[in-house]
N, C-alpha and C positions, 0 to 999 in steps of 0.2 A: 689797287684800291682808290678810290673816285673820293675826292676831295669834298665833295658834298655827302649833306644826310639822307637817306632816301627815306619815303616813307613807311617802308619797312624796316628801315634803321632806327626811326623814330620810335615805331609802334615796340620795337623788341626793347628797347632802353627804358620806355614806360613803363609796359608789363613788368618786365624784368627787375627793374627799378624798383617799384610797388611791393612784388614778392617779396623783396628781399628785406623792405621795410615791414612787412605784415611779420615774416617769419622772424627778425630783428623783437619786435615788437611783442611778440607771441612768446618768444623765448625769454626777454626780461619778465613780463609778468609772470610765467610761470616760475621763474627762479624768488620774484619778490613772494610769490602765495607760499613758499617754501623753506621759507626764510624769517616770515613773518611770527611764529608762535616762539623760536629761539630769543626776536630781537624783544619782542613784548612782553615777556615772562608773564602772561595773563594766567597762567595757573596759580599765580599769586593775588589774584583779585579775593580781597575780602567783603564782608557787608558794609566793614566801614567805609574801606574805597570806594565804592560802590554809592553808600550815603552821601561819600564826600565828592561825587564827581557831580551826582544830583543838586547838591548844595551850590558847587561850580557855575552849575547852568542853569539856575533859578536865579542868582543874582547877578547873573549874565557879566563874571568875571573875565569871560575872553571878550569882553567888550573894551576892558582900557589894557589887560594884560595879556603877554602871550606865553602860549604852552608849546616848548620845541619848534619857537617860531612861528607857530600860526597864532592868528589871532591881531590883535590893536595893538599899537605901539606907543601908546599915551602911558604906562608903567611898567613896571619894571619884567621880565622874564622870570615866572615861577618854575620852569621847568628843572632848574637846578637850585631852588630855594632851600631844599633840605638840606643841599651841602654850604653852600654859601651863606647861612644864616644859621641854621642848628649844627653845620661842623660834624654832621652826620651821626648825631646824637640823638635819637626820637623824644625821649622824653625832654629836650634843650630845646628841641625844633618845636615840641608842642606848648611848653611853658612861651616861646617866644611870639609864637603864630595866637597863641591868649591873649599875653600883652598889649601885641601888636593891633588886636581886632579890637579889643578894648578902648584902647586908645584915640581910634579916629573919630572924626577928621582930626588932624594935627592941624593946631594953630599957627604956621609957621607962614611969614608974610612971603609971596611971589612962588609959591609950592603949590604943586597939584595936589587935591582935597582926594582923598580915597574915602565914599561915604561909611555912615556908621549901619553895620548891616543886622547890630543886636543879636548875634547868633550867641547859639546857648553852651557852654563848655563843652556839651556832644555834639556839637555841629560843627565846632573848632578842631574839636578832635578830629572828626570825620575828613574836616576839609582837610588837618594836617596829615592824616593818614594819604590820601589820595596823592598829596602833592609829593610824599614821600614816596608811594608807589611810581608816580612818575617820575621823577628822579633816578630810579632804577631801570626804568627802560632804555635801551643801548640805543641812546640817538646819534650814535658815529660821529660822536665830538661838537654835535651842535648845542647849544650857539660857542663860538669858536672862544668866547672868553668866559671867565667866571661869572660877570657880571652883566651876559645876556644881551 
């Protein structure tokens, strides 16, 4: 074997490596597409969850908060807010959300201010249901700590 790489060898490495990368990418895409229904629990989406997602989007919550690590890092992660703030109790979490949303903006010096969105109790309950649903998505242990 020669110590130099010929043009034929370089072409074979290029095309062989490219084909290998395409096969790996296709295999991982296929695997991910088949695992999404197991991870997302989409069968448990209710009208309230859909309404909460719409409230999330209409008020641009992702402009400040993260959800499963996606979004802005100005305010806390909310993908685990149900466990962190409600202790896994739906009624306690809804009550917490109602009080928190009504109290905004907090008058605490040197602290970031959350705007007052003037949401109705039903809207806050829908938003809470959306966050409860999000907390049950299999996030594969993301974020790595409870505080997000």
